C-alpha positions in Angstrom: 0.0 0.0 0.0 1.2 3.5 -0.8 0.2 6.1 1.8 0.7 9.8 1.1 0.7 11.9 4.3 0.0 15.7 4.2 1.4 17.8 7.0 2.0 21.6 7.3 5.5 20.8 8.7 7.9 17.9 8.8 11.5 17.4 9.8 13.5 19.5 10.7 10.4 21.3 12.2 9.4 18.9 14.9 6.5 19.1 17.4 4.1 16.4 18.6 2.1 16.3 15.3 5.2 16.2 13.2 6.8 13.5 15.3 3.6 11.4 14.9 3.8 11.8 11.1 7.5 10.9 11.0 7.1 7.9 13.3 4.1 6.6 11.4 5.9 7.1 8.1 8.9 5.1 9.2 6.8 2.4 10.7 4.9 2.0 7.5 8.2 1.6 5.6 9.4 -0.9 8.1 6.1 -2.9 7.5 6.7 -3.0 3.7 4.5 -0.1 2.7 5.5 2.9 0.6 5.3 6.2 2.5 5.4 9.7 1.0 5.1 13.0 3.0 4.0 16.2 1.3 4.7 19.3 3.4 5.1 23.1 3.0 8.3 24.4 1.5 10.7 26.1 4.0 14.0 27.8 3.4 17.2 25.8 3.0 15.5 22.5 2.4 15.3 20.7 -0.9 12.1 20.3 -2.8 12.5 16.5 -2.7 14.5 14.1 -0.6 14.3 10.6 0.8 14.7 10.4 4.6 15.1 6.9 6.1 13.0 5.4 3.3 10.3 8.1 3.4 9.8 10.2 0.2 9.4 13.9 1.2 8.0 16.6 -1.1 8.1 20.2 -0.1 5.7 22.4 -2.0 4.4 26.0 -1.9 1.6 27.9 -3.5 0.0 31.3 -3.0 0.7 30.9 0.7 4.3 31.9 0.0 3.3 35.6 -0.3 2.0 35.5 3.2 5.3 34.6 4.8 6.0 38.2 6.1 2.7 38.1 8.0 3.5 35.0 10.1 4.7 35.4 13.7 7.3 32.7 13.0 8.5 32.7 9.4 10.0 29.2 10.0 6.4 27.9 10.6 4.3 29.4 7.7 1.2 27.2 8.5 -1.4 26.6 5.8 -4.5 28.9 5.9 -7.9 27.6 6.8 -9.1 27.6 3.2 -7.9 26.0 -0.1 -4.7 27.5 -1.6 -5.2 27.4 -5.4 -1.4 27.1 -5.9 -1.0 24.3 -3.5 -4.0 22.5 -4.9 -2.5 22.6 -8.3 0.8 21.2 -7.0 -1.0 18.5 -5.0 -3.0 17.5 -8.2 0.3 17.0 -10.0 1.9 15.0 -7.2 -1.2 12.8 -7.0 -0.8 12.0 -10.7 2.9 11.2 -10.2 2.8 9.3 -6.9 -0.6 7.5 -7.4 -1.1 6.8 -3.7 -3.7 4.4 -2.4 -4.5 6.5 0.6 -4.1 10.2 1.4 -3.7 10.8 5.1 -4.1 14.5 6.1 -2.8 15.8 9.5 -3.2 19.6 9.5 -4.7 22.6 7.7 -2.9 21.6 4.4 -6.0 19.3 4.2 -8.0 22.2 2.9 -6.1 22.3 -0.3 -6.6 18.5 -0.8 -10.4 18.4 0.1 -11.4 19.7 -3.4 -9.4 17.0 -5.1 -11.0 14.1 -3.2 -13.6 12.0 -5.0 -16.0 9.8 -3.0 -16.0 6.8 -5.4 -12.7 6.9 -7.4 -9.1 7.5 -6.7 -7.3 7.2 -3.3 -9.1 7.0 0.0 -8.8 10.0 2.3 -8.4 9.9 6.1 -7.9 13.0 8.3 -6.3 12.8 11.7 -7.2 15.5 14.1 -4.3 16.2 16.5 -5.8 19.3 18.1 -8.9 21.4 18.0 -8.1 23.2 14.7 -11.1 21.9 12.9 -13.4 24.1 14.9 -11.0 26.6 16.6 -8.7 29.0 14.8 -6.4 29.1 17.8 -6.5 25.2 17.9 -6.9 25.3 21.7 -10.7 25.2 22.1 -10.3 27.7 24.9 -12.3 30.9 25.4 -10.2 33.0 27.8 -9.5 30.6 30.7 -12.5 28.4 30.1 -13.2 25.5 27.7 -15.1 26.7 24.7 -18.8 25.8 24.5 -18.7 25.5 20.7 -17.8 27.7 17.7 -19.9 30.8 16.8 -18.7 33.3 14.2 -18.8 36.5 16.3 -17.5 34.8 19.4 -14.6 33.2 17.5 -13.7 36.5 15.8 -13.4 38.2 19.2 -11.6 35.2 20.9 -9.0 34.7 18.1 -8.2 38.4 17.9 -6.1 38.1 21.1 -3.8 35.6 19.5 -3.6 36.8 15.9 -4.7 40.4 15.8 -7.9 41.6 14.0 -6.8 41.0 10.4 -5.4 37.5 10.6 -8.1 36.3 13.0 -10.8 37.5 10.6 -9.2 35.6 7.8 -8.6 32.4 9.8 -12.1 32.3 11.4 -13.9 33.1 8.2 -11.9 30.5 6.4 -12.8 27.8 8.9 -16.5 28.7 8.7 -16.6 28.7 4.8 -14.5 25.5 4.6 -17.0 23.5 6.6 -18.7 22.6 3.4 -15.5 20.6 2.4 -15.3 18.5 5.5 -17.3 15.7 3.9 -14.5 15.2 1.4 -12.9 12.4 3.5 -13.8 8.7 4.0 -13.0 8.8 7.7 -11.6 11.0 10.5 -9.3 10.0 13.4 -9.3 12.0 16.6 -6.3 11.5 19.0 -8.6 11.6 22.0 -12.2 11.7 23.1 -11.9 15.4 23.9 -10.7 16.2 20.3 -13.5 14.0 18.9 -16.2 15.8 21.0 -15.0 19.2 19.8 -15.0 18.1 16.2 -18.4 16.5 16.0 -20.4 19.8 15.9 -18.7 20.9 12.7 -18.5 17.6 10.9 -21.3 16.2 8.7 -23.7 14.0 10.7 -22.8 10.8 8.9 -19.0 11.2 9.3 -17.1 8.2 10.5 -15.0 9.4 13.5 -12.6 7.0 15.3 -10.5 7.7 18.3 -6.9 6.4 17.8 -4.1 8.1 19.9 -1.1 9.7 18.4 2.0 7.5 18.8 5.4 7.6 20.3 8.4 5.9 18.6 9.2 2.3 19.6 12.1 1.9 22.1 11.6 5.1 24.1 11.8 2.9 27.3 15.2 1.5 26.2 16.3 5.0 25.3 15.5 6.0 28.9 17.4 3.1 30.4 20.6 3.5 28.3 21.0 7.3 28.1 23.5 8.9 30.4 22.2 10.9 33.4 22.2 14.6 32.4 24.7 16.8 34.3 22.1 19.5 35.1 19.9 17.2 37.3 20.0 17.5 41.1 22.6 15.4 42.8 20.2 12.9 44.1 17.5 11.0 42.2 13.8 11.2 43.2 13.0 14.7 42.0 9.7 15.8 40.5 9.8 16.4 36.7 7.9 18.6 34.3 8.5 18.5 30.6 6.8 20.8 28.1 6.3 24.4 26.9 7.1 26.9 29.7 3.7 28.7 29.5 0.8 29.5 31.7 -1.4 27.2 29.6 0.8 24.3 30.8 0.2 25.3 34.4 3.8 26.2 35.2 2.8 28.8 37.7 0.4 26.3 39.4 3.2 23.8 39.7 5.7 26.3 41.2 3.1 27.3 43.8 2.2 23.7 44.6 5.9 22.9 45.0 6.2 25.8 47.5 3.3 24.3 49.5 4.5 20.7 49.6 5.5 19.0 52.9 8.3 17.1 51.1 11.1 19.4 50.2 11.9 17.3 47.1 13.6 19.1 44.1 11.6 20.1 41.1 13.1 19.9 37.6 11.5 21.7 34.6 12.7 20.8 31.0 11.0 23.0 28.5 10.8 25.4 25.6 10.4 29.2 26.5 7.1 30.7 25.4 7.5 34.4 26.4 5.6 33.9 29.7 7.7 34.8 32.7 8.0 32.9 36.0 10.0 33.0 39.2 12.5 30.1 39.0 14.8 31.6 41.7 14.1 28.8 44.3 17.3 26.9 44.8 15.3 23.7 44.9 14.1 24.3 41.3 16.2 23.3 38.3 15.4 24.7 34.8 16.8 23.3 31.5 15.8 24.5 28.0 15.3 22.6 24.7 16.7 19.2 25.5 16.8 16.3 23.0 14.7 13.1 23.5 17.5 11.0 24.9 18.1 13.6 27.6 14.5 13.9 28.5 14.0 10.2 28.7 17.1 9.8 30.9 15.7 12.5 33.1 12.5 10.6 33.5 14.4 7.5 34.6 15.9 9.3 37.6 12.7 11.2 38.6 10.1 10.0 41.1 6.9 11.5 39.7 6.0 13.2 36.4 3.8 16.3 36.7 1.5 17.5 33.9 -0.5 20.4 35.5 -2.0 21.8 32.2 -4.9 24.3 32.6 -6.1 23.9 29.0 -7.7 20.9 27.3 -4.6 19.0 26.2 -5.4 17.1 23.0 -3.6 14.0 24.3 -0.5 14.4 26.5 2.5 12.6 25.0 4.7 13.8 27.9 2.6 11.7 30.2 3.1 8.7 27.9 6.9 9.2 27.9 6.9 9.4 31.7 4.9 6.2 32.0 7.3 4.4 29.5 10.1 5.2 31.9 8.0 3.6 34.7 7.0 6.8 36.5 3.6 7.6 37.9 2.0 10.8 36.7 0.0 13.5 38.5 -1.9 15.5 35.9 -4.8 17.8 35.4 -8.1 16.1 34.8 -8.5 17.8 31.4 -8.8 16.9 27.7 -6.9 13.9 26.4 -5.1 13.4 29.7 -8.2 11.6 30.7 -7.6 9.0 28.0 -3.9 8.7 28.8 -3.8 8.3 32.6 -6.0 5.8 34.5 -6.8 7.5 37.8 -5.5 5.6 40.8 -3.8 3.0 38.6 -1.1 4.7 36.5 -1.3 8.1 38.3 -3.6 10.7 39.7 -6.0 13.1 37.9 -6.7 16.3 39.8 -8.6 19.5 39.1 -6.7 22.1 37.1 -5.6 25.5 38.5 -5.5 24.1 42.1 -2.0 24.2 43.6 -3.2 23.0 47.0 -4.7 19.8 45.6 -1.7 19.3 43.4 0.7 19.6 46.4 -1.4 17.2 48.4 -1.4 14.6 45.6 2.3 14.8 45.2 2.9 14.5 48.9 0.6 11.5 49.1 2.5 9.7 46.5 5.9 10.5 48.0 4.5 9.2 51.3 4.0 5.8 49.7 7.0 4.5 47.6 5.3 1.1 47.1 2.3 2.8 45.5 4.6 4.8 43.3 6.3 1.7 42.1 3.0 -0.1 41.5 1.7 2.8 39.4 4.9 3.0 37.5 4.7 -0.6 36.5 1.1 -0.2 35.4 1.9 3.0 33.6 4.6 1.3 31.6 2.2 -1.4 30.4 -0.4 1.2 29.5 2.1 3.4 27.7 3.1 0.6 25.4 -0.3 0.8 23.8 0.8 4.2 22.5 3.9 2.9 20.8 4.1 2.9 17.0 4.0 -0.9 16.9 0.7 -0.9 18.7 -1.0 2.2 17.1 0.1 1.7 13.4 -1.8 -1.6 12.9 -5.0 0.2 14.0 -4.5 2.9 11.4 -3.6 0.3 8.6 -6.8 -1.6 9.5 -8.8 1.6 8.9 -7.0 2.2 5.6 -7.7 -1.3 4.4 -11.4 -1.1 5.4 -11.8 2.2 3.5 -10.1 0.9 0.4 -12.3 -2.3 0.5 -15.4 -0.1 0.8 -14.3 2.1 -2.1 -13.6 -0.9 -4.4 -17.1 -2.1 -3.7 -18.5 1.3 -4.5 -16.5 1.5 -7.8 -17.7 -2.0 -8.8 -21.4 -1.1 -8.1 -21.0 2.2 -10.0 -19.4 0.3 -13.0 -22.3 -2.3 -12.9 -24.9 0.5 -13.0 -23.1 2.1 -15.9 -23.2 -1.0 -18.1 -26.0 -1.1 -20.6 -28.6 -3.8 -20.0 -29.0 -6.5 -22.6 
């Protein structure tokens, strides 16, 4: 089978979505399939290359003229409506590559939707990694509250705080007008129940929507065990560990306050990417490290006691929690979004209300009081986390591809029979 994946970004631009696309592509190749990735063109990268067996095409269209308007020119994301130039390039690539399935992952899907046909050509599956189908900010947050659902005026006002008046109007209007295209897919995958629930109001009522989590690469647990202990860690093992963007939406301020309130004076380590939000990291019992590679992060999990994911927004999934569990660490996390799918409360960790430093401090202290419970949760967490590995998730996606292709062949045969003249 030949699968063509569409993603706004790909290596070297790497985030959770991009890592999923890369991991899935390499797993497909390892299983004997052909994998092609089509992504937006960025500076200093060739238009075509083969990376570890994956064919990578980088294309641009009319979106290239918008580059000066992006907050980050290195991430010129696709708009929320079809790009005529990209659509033309995609049509040519489809003719050249002749994939069996097109698998879309981000807003570049809007330039492919018009090319999809319900009964002929490749199947089309869309994976929803965030809330971008119904929310221009992709967060499904209105202020500090979970959104109650999209509405034009409300979305225009809400998105303005992130994009400004002009860009927010274009993105929100694009999402609204592009809804008519959302039926141009054979099936949708949501990475969590929370993402699925947010997508249903804007999808056609007869849409097939399946929950399959995004994946982590195979062998992350071995990477944790065999990577050297980072020098920046506290002298003794057993610290608390946070990994993620250093932003208010990740609950960093909640975590720092909870740490100050704890009975146990255990060190806190934060490994993350700066966001522009400012925090007081001056406590000598707090260690901060920026932008560390996977092997360093996984080694840090190995020497921690508990992982902490105190997000205050509706996390689409929570791959950080999966990585902590793969290293055999229990996780204390906010009871929000996809974290509800990732962590089994009382078995692999604890789910607590968001924005509540007192409850977070109590939960961490309670686990530190009971090392045997920590170890038991860590073992259960490792078993659960393996269901998020590429070797476990990829067969579920391939099964969906095969079922769609089988159904499309049946549709084509029935259409051909109807077209034949009766004797």
